[in-house]
Backbone of each chain as nested JSON, in Angstrom:
{
  "chains": [
    {"id": "A", "residues": [
      {"number": 1, "name": "MET", "atoms": {"N": [64.077, 4.519, 77.923], "CA": [64.178, 5.706, 78.776], "C": [62.983, 6.477, 78.907]}},
      {"number": 2, "name": "THR", "atoms": {"N": [62.457, 6.641, 80.118], "CA": [61.084, 7.406, 80.326], "C": [61.37, 8.714, 80.308]}},
      {"number": 3, "name": "THR", "atoms": {"N": [60.345, 9.55, 80.153], "CA": [60.333, 10.953, 80.258], "C": [60.849, 11.391, 81.513]}},
      {"number": 4, "name": "PHE", "atoms": {"N": [60.644, 10.676, 82.599], "CA": [61.148, 11.152, 83.867], "C": [62.705, 11.354, 83.963]}},
      {"number": 5, "name": "TRP", "atoms": {"N": [63.227, 10.343, 83.341], "CA": [64.788, 10.59, 83.281], "C": [65.273, 11.524, 82.28]}},
      {"number": 6, "name": "VAL", "atoms": {"N": [64.408, 11.824, 81.254], "CA": [64.872, 13.001, 80.434], "C": [64.89, 14.216, 81.294]}},
      {"number": 7, "name": "LEU", "atoms": {"N": [63.681, 14.398, 82.089], "CA": [63.804, 15.541, 82.883], "C": [64.954, 15.638, 83.768]}},
      {"number": 8, "name": "ASP", "atoms": {"N": [65.205, 14.47, 84.333], "CA": [66.316, 14.409, 85.392], "C": [67.656, 14.841, 84.755]}},
      {"number": 9, "name": "LEU", "atoms": {"N": [67.893, 14.295, 83.506], "CA": [69.186, 14.552, 82.917], "C": [69.203, 15.97, 82.315]}},
      {"number": 10, "name": "LEU", "atoms": {"N": [68.063, 16.509, 81.829], "CA": [68.169, 18.009, 81.625], "C": [68.29, 18.773, 82.761]}},
      {"number": 11, "name": "CYS", "atoms": {"N": [67.766, 18.473, 83.845], "CA": [68.151, 19.279, 85.059], "C": [69.581, 19.182, 85.396]}},
      {"number": 12, "name": "LEU", "atoms": {"N": [70.152, 17.965, 85.318], "CA": [71.56, 17.883, 85.708], "C": [72.385, 18.717, 84.57]}},
      {"number": 13, "name": "ALA", "atoms": {"N": [71.915, 18.672, 83.234], "CA": [72.847, 19.384, 82.267], "C": [72.659, 21.088, 82.55]}},
      {"number": 14, "name": "ALA", "atoms": {"N": [71.579, 21.427, 83.089], "CA": [71.432, 22.759, 83.431], "C": [72.301, 23.243, 84.585]}},
      {"number": 15, "name": "LEU", "atoms": {"N": [72.313, 22.269, 85.469], "CA": [73.104, 22.534, 86.612], "C": [74.542, 22.502, 86.325]}},
      {"number": 16, "name": "LEU", "atoms": {"N": [74.929, 21.565, 85.525], "CA": [76.385, 21.558, 85.004], "C": [76.898, 22.831, 84.271]}},
      {"number": 17, "name": "ALA", "atoms": {"N": [75.824, 23.241, 83.354], "CA": [76.275, 24.587, 82.653], "C": [76.272, 25.826, 83.68]}},
      {"number": 18, "name": "SER", "atoms": {"N": [75.415, 25.884, 84.551], "CA": [75.373, 27.172, 85.526], "C": [76.687, 27.008, 86.388]}},
      {"number": 19, "name": "ALA", "atoms": {"N": [77.184, 25.781, 86.712], "CA": [78.379, 25.64, 87.519], "C": [79.568, 25.825, 86.712]}},
      {"number": 20, "name": "VAL", "atoms": {"N": [79.743, 25.698, 85.511], "CA": [80.733, 26.174, 84.624], "C": [80.724, 27.659, 84.505]}},
      {"number": 21, "name": "LEU", "atoms": {"N": [79.59, 28.246, 84.292], "CA": [79.453, 29.546, 84.153], "C": [79.994, 30.336, 85.485]}},
      {"number": 22, "name": "VAL", "atoms": {"N": [79.809, 29.842, 86.633], "CA": [80.264, 30.419, 87.771], "C": [81.912, 30.376, 87.821]}},
      {"number": 23, "name": "VAL", "atoms": {"N": [82.479, 29.608, 87.144], "CA": [83.772, 29.79, 87.126], "C": [84.213, 30.494, 86.042]}},
      {"number": 24, "name": "LYS", "atoms": {"N": [83.705, 30.295, 84.795], "CA": [84.207, 30.83, 83.685], "C": [83.831, 32.238, 83.38]}},
      {"number": 25, "name": "LEU", "atoms": {"N": [82.882, 32.925, 84.043], "CA": [82.426, 34.282, 83.609], "C": [83.461, 35.177, 84.22]}},
      {"number": 26, "name": "ARG", "atoms": {"N": [83.705, 36.275, 83.425], "CA": [84.727, 37.409, 84.024], "C": [84.193, 38.461, 84.691]}},
      {"number": 27, "name": "ASN", "atoms": {"N": [82.71, 38.459, 84.602], "CA": [82.145, 39.471, 85.38], "C": [81.724, 39.213, 86.705]}},
      {"number": 28, "name": "LEU", "atoms": {"N": [81.992, 39.956, 87.856], "CA": [81.701, 39.425, 89.154], "C": [80.149, 39.416, 89.451]}},
      {"number": 29, "name": "ASN", "atoms": {"N": [79.487, 40.263, 88.954], "CA": [77.904, 40.286, 89.038], "C": [77.37, 38.95, 88.337]}},
      {"number": 30, "name": "GLY", "atoms": {"N": [77.943, 38.782, 87.266], "CA": [77.452, 37.633, 86.503], "C": [77.779, 36.331, 87.175]}},
      {"number": 31, "name": "CYS", "atoms": {"N": [78.94, 36.289, 87.886], "CA": [79.313, 35.112, 88.634], "C": [78.35, 34.88, 89.723]}},
      {"number": 32, "name": "VAL", "atoms": {"N": [78.147, 35.86, 90.385], "CA": [77.082, 35.568, 91.526], "C": [75.779, 35.343, 91.183]}},
      {"number": 33, "name": "MET", "atoms": {"N": [75.246, 35.942, 89.909], "CA": [74.006, 35.581, 89.485], "C": [73.954, 34.117, 89.041]}},
      {"number": 34, "name": "ALA", "atoms": {"N": [75.193, 33.659, 88.46], "CA": [75.147, 32.219, 87.933], "C": [75.058, 31.403, 89.265]}},
      {"number": 35, "name": "LEU", "atoms": {"N": [75.778, 31.734, 90.368], "CA": [75.584, 30.958, 91.51], "C": [74.243, 30.917, 91.995]}},
      {"number": 36, "name": "SER", "atoms": {"N": [73.536, 32.153, 91.861], "CA": [72.119, 32.112, 92.473], "C": [71.203, 31.134, 91.533]}},
      {"number": 37, "name": "ALA", "atoms": {"N": [71.482, 31.08, 90.222], "CA": [70.784, 30.23, 89.282], "C": [71.135, 28.793, 89.528]}},
      {"number": 38, "name": "LEU", "atoms": {"N": [72.282, 28.472, 89.975], "CA": [72.7, 27.194, 90.36], "C": [71.77, 26.683, 91.476]}},
      {"number": 39, "name": "GLY", "atoms": {"N": [71.853, 27.534, 92.559], "CA": [70.765, 27.15, 93.798], "C": [69.497, 26.902, 93.184]}},
      {"number": 40, "name": "THR", "atoms": {"N": [68.919, 27.785, 92.376], "CA": [67.543, 27.61, 92.006], "C": [67.349, 26.266, 91.233]}},
      {"number": 41, "name": "VAL", "atoms": {"N": [68.38, 25.874, 90.306], "CA": [68.049, 24.667, 89.542], "C": [68.497, 23.553, 90.424]}},
      {"number": 42, "name": "LEU", "atoms": {"N": [69.269, 23.618, 91.427], "CA": [69.487, 22.564, 92.341], "C": [68.265, 22.222, 93.146]}},
      {"number": 43, "name": "ALA", "atoms": {"N": [67.498, 23.293, 93.525], "CA": [66.236, 23.049, 94.296], "C": [65.194, 22.405, 93.323]}},
      {"number": 44, "name": "LEU", "atoms": {"N": [65.152, 22.639, 92.023], "CA": [64.356, 21.919, 91.232], "C": [64.685, 20.507, 91.013]}},
      {"number": 45, "name": "LEU", "atoms": {"N": [65.932, 20.211, 91.136], "CA": [66.499, 18.82, 90.929], "C": [66.162, 18.051, 92.148]}},
      {"number": 46, "name": "PHE", "atoms": {"N": [66.197, 18.767, 93.419], "CA": [65.842, 18.022, 94.636], "C": [64.378, 17.725, 94.574]}},
      {"number": 47, "name": "VAL", "atoms": {"N": [63.557, 18.651, 94.019], "CA": [62.093, 18.378, 93.934], "C": [61.831, 17.211, 92.952]}},
      {"number": 48, "name": "VAL", "atoms": {"N": [62.562, 17.051, 91.782], "CA": [62.4, 15.921, 90.862], "C": [62.84, 14.697, 91.67]}},
      {"number": 49, "name": "LEU", "atoms": {"N": [63.932, 14.684, 92.299], "CA": [64.31, 13.423, 92.887], "C": [63.644, 13.231, 94.178]}},
      {"number": 50, "name": "GLY", "atoms": {"N": [62.473, 13.881, 94.745], "CA": [61.672, 13.577, 95.65], "C": [62.131, 13.915, 97.027]}},
      {"number": 51, "name": "ALA", "atoms": {"N": [62.75, 15.099, 97.212], "CA": [63.104, 15.705, 98.566], "C": [62.64, 17.075, 98.649]}},
      {"number": 52, "name": "PRO", "atoms": {"N": [61.339, 17.508, 98.798], "CA": [60.812, 18.833, 98.765], "C": [61.291, 19.626, 100.058]}},
      {"number": 53, "name": "ASP", "atoms": {"N": [61.491, 18.986, 101.179], "CA": [62.048, 19.668, 102.202], "C": [63.466, 20.183, 102.2]}},
      {"number": 54, "name": "LEU", "atoms": {"N": [64.134, 19.308, 101.497], "CA": [65.605, 19.777, 101.116], "C": [65.525, 20.899, 100.231]}},
      {"number": 55, "name": "ALA", "atoms": {"N": [64.631, 20.885, 99.251], "CA": [64.47, 21.991, 98.305], "C": [64.212, 23.166, 98.885]}},
      {"number": 56, "name": "ASN", "atoms": {"N": [63.412, 23.285, 100.008], "CA": [63.051, 24.499, 100.555], "C": [64.273, 25.087, 101.304]}},
      {"number": 57, "name": "ALA", "atoms": {"N": [65.116, 24.306, 101.898], "CA": [66.243, 24.621, 102.472], "C": [67.351, 25.33, 101.466]}},
      {"number": 58, "name": "GLU", "atoms": {"N": [67.318, 24.581, 100.253], "CA": [68.231, 24.943, 99.196], "C": [67.756, 26.276, 98.661]}},
      {"number": 59, "name": "ILE", "atoms": {"N": [66.56, 26.514, 98.609], "CA": [66.059, 27.828, 98.086], "C": [66.721, 28.953, 98.92]}},
      {"number": 60, "name": "ILE", "atoms": {"N": [66.548, 28.743, 100.248], "CA": [66.847, 29.874, 101.197], "C": [68.408, 30.053, 101.074]}},
      {"number": 61, "name": "VAL", "atoms": {"N": [69.078, 28.93, 101.165], "CA": [70.562, 28.977, 101.232], "C": [71.225, 29.222, 99.97]}},
      {"number": 62, "name": "GLY", "atoms": {"N": [70.844, 28.537, 98.99], "CA": [71.495, 28.582, 97.784], "C": [71.26, 29.656, 96.864]}},
      {"number": 63, "name": "ALA", "atoms": {"N": [69.831, 30.009, 96.852], "CA": [69.547, 31.096, 95.846], "C": [69.499, 32.492, 96.507]}},
      {"number": 64, "name": "ILE", "atoms": {"N": [69.402, 32.62, 97.845], "CA": [69.394, 33.902, 98.547], "C": [70.558, 34.218, 99.342]}},
      {"number": 65, "name": "ALA", "atoms": {"N": [70.793, 33.293, 100.444], "CA": [71.809, 33.641, 101.426], "C": [73.189, 33.678, 100.867]}},
      {"number": 66, "name": "LEU", "atoms": {"N": [73.488, 32.562, 100.209], "CA": [74.966, 32.646, 99.825], "C": [75.262, 33.718, 98.693]}},
      {"number": 67, "name": "PRO", "atoms": {"N": [74.395, 34.025, 97.73], "CA": [74.794, 35.416, 96.87], "C": [74.669, 36.532, 97.747]}},
      {"number": 68, "name": "VAL", "atoms": {"N": [73.852, 36.568, 98.775], "CA": [74.015, 37.857, 99.507], "C": [75.302, 37.943, 100.232]}},
      {"number": 69, "name": "LEU", "atoms": {"N": [75.754, 36.951, 100.799], "CA": [77.041, 36.718, 101.513], "C": [78.013, 37.228, 100.533]}},
      {"number": 70, "name": "TYR", "atoms": {"N": [78.054, 36.745, 99.225], "CA": [79.21, 36.989, 98.306], "C": [79.145, 38.485, 98.058]}},
      {"number": 71, "name": "LEU", "atoms": {"N": [77.814, 39.059, 97.767], "CA": [77.659, 40.596, 97.417], "C": [78.224, 41.366, 98.616]}},
      {"number": 72, "name": "ILE", "atoms": {"N": [78.103, 41.037, 99.768], "CA": [78.555, 41.684, 100.874], "C": [79.98, 41.753, 100.894]}},
      {"number": 73, "name": "ALA", "atoms": {"N": [80.687, 40.532, 100.589], "CA": [82.063, 40.423, 100.609], "C": [82.692, 41.307, 99.521]}},
      {"number": 74, "name": "ILE", "atoms": {"N": [82.02, 41.225, 98.327], "CA": [82.521, 41.938, 97.105], "C": [82.355, 43.5, 97.43]}},
      {"number": 75, "name": "GLY", "atoms": {"N": [81.532, 44.024, 97.985], "CA": [81.379, 45.431, 98.485], "C": [82.471, 45.751, 99.316]}},
      {"number": 76, "name": "LYS", "atoms": {"N": [82.564, 44.88, 100.392], "CA": [83.476, 45.371, 101.34], "C": [84.938, 45.357, 100.673]}},
      {"number": 77, "name": "ILE", "atoms": {"N": [85.35, 44.407, 99.809], "CA": [86.556, 44.433, 99.243], "C": [86.758, 45.562, 98.403]}},
      {"number": 78, "name": "ARG", "atoms": {"N": [85.784, 45.967, 97.652], "CA": [85.838, 47.143, 96.824], "C": [86.106, 48.512, 97.653]}},
      {"number": 79, "name": "ALA", "atoms": {"N": [85.34, 48.515, 98.767], "CA": [85.413, 49.625, 99.564], "C": [86.879, 49.714, 100.266]}},
      {"number": 80, "name": "ASP", "atoms": {"N": [87.449, 48.624, 100.501], "CA": [88.731, 48.398, 101.231], "C": [89.764, 48.829, 100.203]}},
      {"number": 81, "name": "VAL", "atoms": {"N": [89.658, 48.528, 98.866], "CA": [90.558, 48.822, 97.999], "C": [90.49, 50.19, 97.603]}},
      {"number": 82, "name": "ARG", "atoms": {"N": [89.466, 50.951, 97.61], "CA": [89.306, 52.224, 97.445], "C": [89.931, 53.087, 98.486]}},
      {"number": 83, "name": "ASP", "atoms": {"N": [89.784, 52.619, 99.818], "CA": [90.289, 53.426, 100.855], "C": [91.819, 53.39, 100.83]}},
      {"number": 84, "name": "ARG", "atoms": {"N": [92.45, 52.23, 100.613], "CA": [93.97, 52.13, 100.743], "C": [94.572, 52.674, 99.374]}},
      {"number": 85, "name": "GLY", "atoms": {"N": [93.84, 52.575, 98.194], "CA": [94.37, 53.058, 97.042], "C": [95.503, 52.315, 96.504]}},
      {"number": 86, "name": "GLU", "atoms": {"N": [95.583, 50.998, 96.899], "CA": [96.607, 50.069, 96.534], "C": [96.474, 49.798, 95.075]}},
      {"number": 87, "name": "LEU", "atoms": {"N": [95.242, 49.505, 94.685], "CA": [94.825, 49.027, 93.342], "C": [94.143, 50.087, 92.832]}},
      {"number": 88, "name": "GLY", "atoms": {"N": [94.616, 50.527, 91.679], "CA": [93.86, 51.705, 90.912], "C": [92.399, 51.37, 90.555]}},
      {"number": 89, "name": "GLU", "atoms": {"N": [91.751, 52.403, 90.581], "CA": [90.241, 52.25, 90.179], "C": [90.202, 51.782, 88.669]}},
      {"number": 90, "name": "GLN", "atoms": {"N": [91.095, 52.172, 87.832], "CA": [91.058, 51.847, 86.383], "C": [91.324, 50.279, 86.336]}},
      {"number": 91, "name": "GLU", "atoms": {"N": [92.109, 49.766, 87.052], "CA": [92.328, 48.316, 87.121], "C": [91.222, 47.534, 87.575]}},
      {"number": 92, "name": "ALA", "atoms": {"N": [90.667, 48.001, 88.64], "CA": [89.394, 47.386, 89.151], "C": [88.392, 47.439, 88.149]}},
      {"number": 93, "name": "ARG", "atoms": {"N": [88.217, 48.452, 87.392], "CA": [87.084, 48.498, 86.349], "C": [87.464, 47.515, 85.189]}},
      {"number": 94, "name": "GLN", "atoms": {"N": [88.716, 47.421, 84.944], "CA": [89.196, 46.43, 83.774], "C": [88.754, 45.037, 84.248]}},
      {"number": 95, "name": "ASP", "atoms": {"N": [88.855, 44.653, 85.587], "CA": [88.795, 43.436, 86.052], "C": [87.154, 42.981, 86.004]}},
      {"number": 96, "name": "SER", "atoms": {"N": [86.296, 44.027, 86.342], "CA": [85.035, 43.802, 86.379], "C": [84.496, 43.786, 84.887]}},
      {"number": 97, "name": "ALA", "atoms": {"N": [85.151, 44.326, 84.027], "CA": [84.407, 44.411, 82.675], "C": [84.646, 43.033, 81.88]}}
    ]},
    {"id": "B", "residues": [
      {"number": 1, "name": "MET", "atoms": {"N": [47.223, 12.547, 79.994], "CA": [47.27, 13.834, 80.716], "C": [48.595, 14.076, 81.25]}},
      {"number": 2, "name": "LYS", "atoms": {"N": [49.063, 13.03, 81.969], "CA": [50.365, 13.151, 82.749], "C": [51.507, 13.365, 81.759]}},
      {"number": 3, "name": "ASP", "atoms": {"N": [51.41, 12.761, 80.539], "CA": [52.473, 13.029, 79.448], "C": [52.56, 14.536, 79.264]}},
      {"number": 4, "name": "VAL", "atoms": {"N": [51.433, 15.261, 79.164], "CA": [51.404, 16.708, 78.848], "C": [52.162, 17.382, 79.979]}},
      {"number": 5, "name": "TYR", "atoms": {"N": [51.825, 16.96, 81.137], "CA": [52.606, 17.661, 82.294], "C": [53.93, 17.628, 82.312]}},
      {"number": 6, "name": "ILE", "atoms": {"N": [54.478, 16.253, 82.168], "CA": [55.877, 16.198, 82.112], "C": [56.527, 16.739, 80.888]}},
      {"number": 7, "name": "ALA", "atoms": {"N": [55.675, 16.887, 79.785], "CA": [56.389, 17.53, 78.559], "C": [56.513, 18.876, 78.894]}},
      {"number": 8, "name": "VAL", "atoms": {"N": [55.629, 19.649, 79.381], "CA": [55.634, 21.051, 79.747], "C": [56.852, 21.223, 80.788]}},
      {"number": 9, "name": "CYS", "atoms": {"N": [57.039, 20.261, 81.633], "CA": [58.115, 20.457, 82.648], "C": [59.447, 20.444, 81.933]}},
      {"number": 10, "name": "ILE", "atoms": {"N": [59.605, 19.494, 80.997], "CA": [60.785, 19.403, 80.23], "C": [61.08, 20.601, 79.413]}},
      {"number": 11, "name": "ALA", "atoms": {"N": [60.009, 21.131, 78.826], "CA": [60.096, 22.387, 78.135], "C": [60.539, 23.502, 78.943]}},
      {"number": 12, "name": "GLU", "atoms": {"N": [60.153, 23.597, 80.226], "CA": [60.585, 24.803, 81.093], "C": [62.232, 24.434, 81.26]}},
      {"number": 13, "name": "VAL", "atoms": {"N": [62.556, 23.265, 81.535], "CA": [64.024, 23.316, 81.861], "C": [64.769, 23.444, 80.531]}},
      {"number": 14, "name": "ALA", "atoms": {"N": [64.257, 23.332, 79.371], "CA": [65.073, 23.634, 78.198], "C": [64.99, 25.263, 78.036]}},
      {"number": 15, "name": "ILE", "atoms": {"N": [64.047, 25.814, 78.463], "CA": [63.984, 27.39, 78.404], "C": [65.013, 27.839, 79.47]}},
      {"number": 16, "name": "ILE", "atoms": {"N": [65.21, 27.209, 80.571], "CA": [66.166, 27.633, 81.463], "C": [67.447, 27.43, 80.826]}},
      {"number": 17, "name": "GLY", "atoms": {"N": [67.866, 26.501, 79.929], "CA": [69.04, 26.445, 79.087], "C": [69.35, 27.724, 78.381]}},
      {"number": 18, "name": "LEU", "atoms": {"N": [68.212, 28.091, 77.636], "CA": [68.297, 29.233, 76.831], "C": [68.629, 30.54, 77.703]}},
      {"number": 19, "name": "LEU", "atoms": {"N": [67.962, 30.581, 78.829], "CA": [68.264, 31.835, 79.833], "C": [69.508, 31.809, 80.444]}},
      {"number": 20, "name": "LEU", "atoms": {"N": [70.117, 30.55, 80.459], "CA": [71.495, 30.467, 81.007], "C": [72.508, 31.143, 79.917]}},
      {"number": 21, "name": "VAL", "atoms": {"N": [72.165, 31.023, 78.691], "CA": [72.948, 31.512, 77.578], "C": [72.866, 33.151, 77.616]}},
      {"number": 22, "name": "ARG", "atoms": {"N": [71.612, 33.667, 77.878], "CA": [71.494, 35.114, 78.116], "C": [72.222, 35.562, 79.451]}},
      {"number": 23, "name": "LEU", "atoms": {"N": [72.263, 34.748, 80.384], "CA": [72.892, 35.231, 81.567], "C": [74.332, 35.191, 81.367]}},
      {"number": 24, "name": "ALA", "atoms": {"N": [74.849, 34.435, 80.518], "CA": [76.387, 34.232, 80.221], "C": [76.767, 35.504, 79.471]}},
      {"number": 25, "name": "ARG", "atoms": {"N": [76.063, 35.638, 78.292], "CA": [76.468, 36.842, 77.485], "C": [75.711, 37.992, 77.423]}},
      {"number": 26, "name": "GLY", "atoms": {"N": [74.972, 38.388, 78.545], "CA": [74.21, 39.481, 78.495], "C": [75.202, 40.713, 78.66]}},
      {"number": 27, "name": "PRO", "atoms": {"N": [75.007, 41.721, 77.695], "CA": [75.837, 42.781, 77.627], "C": [75.7, 43.66, 78.784]}},
      {"number": 28, "name": "SER", "atoms": {"N": [74.521, 43.922, 79.377], "CA": [74.394, 44.933, 80.581], "C": [73.954, 43.957, 81.806]}},
      {"number": 29, "name": "VAL", "atoms": {"N": [73.985, 44.587, 82.87], "CA": [73.649, 43.887, 84.181], "C": [72.041, 43.719, 84.194]}},
      {"number": 30, "name": "SER", "atoms": {"N": [71.319, 44.551, 83.577], "CA": [69.84, 44.38, 83.508], "C": [69.361, 43.09, 82.823]}},
      {"number": 31, "name": "ASP", "atoms": {"N": [70.132, 42.789, 81.746], "CA": [69.877, 41.423, 80.896], "C": [69.97, 40.254, 81.924]}},
      {"number": 32, "name": "ARG", "atoms": {"N": [71.114, 40.341, 82.752], "CA": [71.411, 39.295, 83.574], "C": [70.372, 39.074, 84.708]}},
      {"number": 33, "name": "ILE", "atoms": {"N": [69.911, 40.34, 85.284], "CA": [68.959, 40.303, 86.348], "C": [67.613, 39.811, 85.825]}},
      {"number": 34, "name": "VAL", "atoms": {"N": [67.155, 40.161, 84.611], "CA": [65.979, 39.684, 84.094], "C": [66.005, 38.173, 83.84]}},
      {"number": 35, "name": "ALA", "atoms": {"N": [67.181, 37.689, 83.302], "CA": [67.398, 36.355, 83.022], "C": [67.329, 35.423, 84.216]}},
      {"number": 36, "name": "LEU", "atoms": {"N": [67.919, 36.136, 85.423], "CA": [67.967, 35.445, 86.722], "C": [66.475, 35.113, 87.284]}},
      {"number": 37, "name": "ASN", "atoms": {"N": [65.827, 36.173, 87.146], "CA": [64.374, 36.21, 87.649], "C": [63.567, 35.33, 86.837]}},
      {"number": 38, "name": "THR", "atoms": {"N": [63.808, 35.298, 85.518], "CA": [63.081, 34.322, 84.779], "C": [63.373, 32.9, 84.818]}},
      {"number": 39, "name": "ILE", "atoms": {"N": [64.598, 32.679, 85.187], "CA": [65.017, 31.343, 85.444], "C": [64.35, 30.801, 86.774]}},
      {"number": 40, "name": "SER", "atoms": {"N": [64.33, 31.715, 87.727], "CA": [63.575, 31.388, 89.069], "C": [62.175, 31.098, 88.823]}},
      {"number": 41, "name": "ILE", "atoms": {"N": [61.426, 32.044, 88.022], "CA": [60.061, 31.773, 87.763], "C": [59.879, 30.351, 86.849]}},
      {"number": 42, "name": "GLN", "atoms": {"N": [60.675, 30.185, 85.807], "CA": [60.559, 28.895, 85.142], "C": [60.844, 27.693, 85.94]}},
      {"number": 43, "name": "CYS", "atoms": {"N": [61.768, 27.837, 87.053], "CA": [61.883, 26.771, 87.999], "C": [60.538, 26.467, 88.729]}},
      {"number": 44, "name": "ALA", "atoms": {"N": [59.979, 27.585, 89.172], "CA": [58.771, 27.372, 90.09], "C": [57.694, 26.681, 89.113]}},
      {"number": 45, "name": "LEU", "atoms": {"N": [57.475, 27.135, 87.814], "CA": [56.472, 26.583, 86.956], "C": [56.799, 25.035, 86.801]}},
      {"number": 46, "name": "ALA", "atoms": {"N": [58.052, 24.795, 86.811], "CA": [58.498, 23.369, 86.423], "C": [58.046, 22.558, 87.534]}},
      {"number": 47, "name": "VAL", "atoms": {"N": [58.347, 23.139, 88.937], "CA": [57.927, 22.424, 90.091], "C": [56.537, 22.219, 90.219]}},
      {"number": 48, "name": "LEU", "atoms": {"N": [55.73, 23.276, 89.749], "CA": [54.247, 23.1, 89.662], "C": [53.825, 21.941, 88.883]}},
      {"number": 49, "name": "PHE", "atoms": {"N": [54.345, 21.871, 87.524], "CA": [53.994, 20.887, 86.654], "C": [54.495, 19.555, 87.152]}},
      {"number": 50, "name": "PHE", "atoms": {"N": [55.682, 19.538, 87.803], "CA": [56.076, 18.13, 88.186], "C": [55.231, 17.681, 89.426]}},
      {"number": 51, "name": "ALA", "atoms": {"N": [54.681, 18.681, 90.229], "CA": [53.657, 18.298, 91.278], "C": [52.418, 17.769, 90.662]}},
      {"number": 52, "name": "ALA", "atoms": {"N": [51.953, 18.187, 89.519], "CA": [50.861, 17.694, 88.839], "C": [51.106, 16.362, 88.296]}},
      {"number": 53, "name": "PHE", "atoms": {"N": [52.317, 16.218, 87.81], "CA": [52.737, 14.972, 87.233], "C": [52.855, 13.74, 88.272]}},
      {"number": 54, "name": "ALA", "atoms": {"N": [53.503, 14.208, 89.47], "CA": [53.826, 13.188, 90.434], "C": [52.424, 13.111, 91.485]}},
      {"number": 55, "name": "ASP", "atoms": {"N": [51.621, 13.884, 91.192], "CA": [50.235, 13.843, 91.932], "C": [50.46, 14.051, 93.577]}},
      {"number": 56, "name": "ARG", "atoms": {"N": [51.396, 14.958, 93.809], "CA": [51.655, 15.148, 95.213], "C": [51.552, 16.534, 95.526]}},
      {"number": 57, "name": "SER", "atoms": {"N": [50.668, 16.976, 96.403], "CA": [50.315, 18.413, 96.658], "C": [51.477, 18.97, 97.498]}},
      {"number": 58, "name": "PHE", "atoms": {"N": [52.21, 18.22, 98.192], "CA": [53.205, 18.895, 99.042], "C": [54.277, 19.331, 98.211]}},
      {"number": 59, "name": "TYR", "atoms": {"N": [54.47, 19.054, 96.841], "CA": [55.418, 19.621, 96.175], "C": [55.221, 21.162, 95.745]}},
      {"number": 60, "name": "LEU", "atoms": {"N": [53.812, 21.436, 95.911], "CA": [53.383, 22.88, 95.531], "C": [54.046, 23.81, 96.495]}},
      {"number": 61, "name": "ASP", "atoms": {"N": [54.195, 23.371, 97.633], "CA": [54.825, 24.288, 98.73], "C": [56.13, 24.846, 98.128]}},
      {"number": 62, "name": "VAL", "atoms": {"N": [57.046, 24.014, 97.5], "CA": [58.376, 24.506, 97.12], "C": [58.236, 25.491, 96.008]}},
      {"number": 63, "name": "GLY", "atoms": {"N": [57.134, 25.312, 95.06], "CA": [57.029, 26.426, 94.169], "C": [56.635, 27.757, 94.736]}},
      {"number": 64, "name": "LEU", "atoms": {"N": [55.749, 27.702, 95.764], "CA": [55.407, 28.82, 96.55], "C": [56.513, 29.555, 97.118]}},
      {"number": 65, "name": "TRP", "atoms": {"N": [57.568, 28.829, 97.806], "CA": [58.757, 29.424, 98.48], "C": [59.655, 30.116, 97.349]}},
      {"number": 66, "name": "MET", "atoms": {"N": [59.651, 29.272, 96.122], "CA": [60.658, 29.638, 95.103], "C": [60.142, 31.008, 94.575]}},
      {"number": 67, "name": "VAL", "atoms": {"N": [58.925, 31.091, 94.268], "CA": [58.407, 32.41, 93.718], "C": [58.692, 33.688, 94.737]}},
      {"number": 68, "name": "SER", "atoms": {"N": [58.203, 33.35, 95.89], "CA": [58.339, 34.434, 96.997], "C": [59.862, 34.932, 97.208]}},
      {"number": 69, "name": "PHE", "atoms": {"N": [60.623, 33.92, 97.224], "CA": [62.278, 34.322, 97.443], "C": [62.766, 34.858, 96.225]}},
      {"number": 70, "name": "SER", "atoms": {"N": [62.353, 34.536, 94.942], "CA": [62.869, 35.123, 93.85], "C": [62.482, 36.601, 93.96]}},
      {"number": 71, "name": "TYR", "atoms": {"N": [61.417, 36.973, 94.34], "CA": [61.047, 38.542, 94.547], "C": [62.027, 39.087, 95.534]}},
      {"number": 72, "name": "LEU", "atoms": {"N": [62.457, 38.331, 96.704], "CA": [63.456, 38.993, 97.651], "C": [64.823, 39.091, 96.985]}},
      {"number": 73, "name": "GLY", "atoms": {"N": [65.131, 38.039, 96.167], "CA": [66.515, 38.252, 95.298], "C": [66.387, 39.429, 94.426]}},
      {"number": 74, "name": "ALA", "atoms": {"N": [65.468, 39.736, 93.681], "CA": [65.317, 40.812, 92.881], "C": [65.584, 42.179, 93.727]}},
      {"number": 75, "name": "LEU", "atoms": {"N": [64.786, 42.114, 94.786], "CA": [64.997, 43.311, 95.81], "C": [66.58, 43.501, 96.242]}},
      {"number": 76, "name": "VAL", "atoms": {"N": [67.201, 42.347, 96.657], "CA": [68.62, 42.357, 96.972], "C": [69.435, 42.953, 95.884]}},
      {"number": 77, "name": "TRP", "atoms": {"N": [69.248, 42.529, 94.742], "CA": [70.012, 42.977, 93.449], "C": [69.868, 44.481, 93.283]}},
      {"number": 78, "name": "ALA", "atoms": {"N": [68.506, 44.851, 93.335], "CA": [68.212, 46.272, 93.084], "C": [69.093, 47.226, 94.204]}},
      {"number": 79, "name": "ARG", "atoms": {"N": [68.909, 46.686, 95.329], "CA": [69.694, 47.486, 96.525], "C": [71.102, 47.501, 96.224]}},
      {"number": 80, "name": "TYR", "atoms": {"N": [71.695, 46.284, 95.935], "CA": [73.212, 46.288, 95.782], "C": [73.725, 47.088, 94.6]}},
      {"number": 81, "name": "LEU", "atoms": {"N": [72.958, 47.127, 93.491], "CA": [73.349, 48.094, 92.401], "C": [73.201, 49.43, 92.713]}},
      {"number": 82, "name": "GLU", "atoms": {"N": [72.267, 49.816, 93.556], "CA": [71.998, 51.125, 93.906], "C": [73.15, 51.703, 94.745]}},
      {"number": 83, "name": "ARG", "atoms": {"N": [73.44, 51.09, 95.85], "CA": [74.413, 51.729, 96.724], "C": [75.159, 50.653, 97.596]}},
      {"number": 84, "name": "GLY", "atoms": {"N": [75.096, 49.306, 97.444], "CA": [75.884, 48.283, 98.106], "C": [75.059, 47.864, 99.196]}},
      {"number": 85, "name": "LEU", "atoms": {"N": [75.308, 46.622, 99.591], "CA": [74.482, 46.107, 100.605], "C": [74.588, 46.416, 102.076]}},
      {"number": 86, "name": "LEU", "atoms": {"N": [75.682, 47.038, 102.262], "CA": [75.921, 47.346, 103.742], "C": [76.08, 48.973, 103.884]}}
    ]}
  ]
}
């Protein structure tokens, strides 16, 4: 096994670990940050596999645009919940902690 | 010399693993933000060393994009934690 495949498998392991973190973390900020880390590591994997143009697109979409979309959605949902008062602020804080 | 380049690249990816641990169990949001930015910078360094290993200067472009947009990501997180994005 050459060192190139060691690098490839390590990138895959980091990708898998961050993907598990996206699902398993209980903190919403931490989830979105793990998603951003997944996009960055996936861009690195694209470069290692020899597709630098695809890596450029992945940096923009996976590391910046997708987390920004999720942050906007989370902010809007929290503002909505606070307006309607359906879900208590105490419960939302427990969810985020 | 190329063995040194790919060894440094592998070490950067191992550091990314350690930073993912910090991102997972960081007690405060500042720890997570610092871990995320450091992951991005280590990825850019790994891309630079892989470009030196593969002897292709076109790969350097990706590292440039990664560094500049990691700065933009830090800016987005700062604004979100200050008062929300919208």
